[in-house]
N, C-alpha and C positions, 0 to 999 in steps of 0.2 A: 887508696884501695883498702877496703875493710875486709877482714876475715871473720866470718860468723860461724860459730859452731865447729870449727876445726882448729886443730893445733898441730904444729910441726916442730920437731926438735931440730935445732941447728946441727947440721952434719948427719942427720938421720939418713939411713939407706933406704927408707920407705918414702916414696914420693906420692903425694896426692894428685899430682899432675900427670894423668895417664897419657896425655898427648906427648909430653916430653919423654916419658918413659918409653913409649912406642917408637919415637924417633931414635932413641939410643939403641933399642933392640933392632930396629930396621937397619941402622948403620952397621951393626955387627953382622947381621944376616946378609947385607949387601956385599960386604967384604968377603964373606964365606962363599957367596954365589960367584963372585968374580974369581976367586981362587979355584973353585971347582970347574967352572965352565969357560974360563979365560976371556970373559967379556962382562960388560955391565948388564944387569937384568933389564929387560924391556918392560913396558907397562903391563903386559899380560903374563909375565914370568912370576912364578911363586918364589917368595923369599924363604918360605918353609918348604923345602923340596926333599924328595926321596933321594938320599945320597947314593943309592945303589944304581941309579940310572945315569946314562951319559948325557941325557937331555933333561931340562928342567921339568919335573913331574911333581905335582902336589904331594907332599908327605902325608902318610897316614896319621891318624890321631895320636898314636903312641910316639911316633918319631917326632911329630910336631911338638908334642909336650916336652920331649927331651931337648929339642932345639930351643924352645922357649926358656926352659930351665937354664940351659947353658948360656944363652944370651942375657938372661936376667942376672945370673951370677956374674958374668963378665962386666955388666954395667952397674952392678950393685943396686939392682931394681927389685921391687916387690913382686916376686913370682906369682903369687895368688891374685894380685890386682890385674896383672897382665892376662892370666888365665881366665879370669872373670870377663875381662874386656873382650877377649877372643872367643868367648863362649865355650871354653874348655875346662872350666872349673870342676864340673862333675867328673870328668876323666881324671883330673889331678887328685880328686878326693878318693876315687876308686883305687888309684895307684898307691895312695898313702895307706889304704887299708890292707894292701897285699903284703 
């Protein structure tokens, strides 16, 4: 396997493999879902959910960004790469300006 045009430091907290990063974050959110609702999430349940509800409801953009940041921090993942992948990078940039 050849790598062209990219470099990665050994032990770097920044991963160029967004698939692996998303799996790590999904695992964290899965466990939080299980702790909150007492069951495993179903295929239609949001992993980024509004924590104020007793039933799984999709989180608003601000709460979702906070949950992504928490999960990225817990998994030592690159927050902005995840935000770009999820289409939330503009929101994260606006929050940084505040």
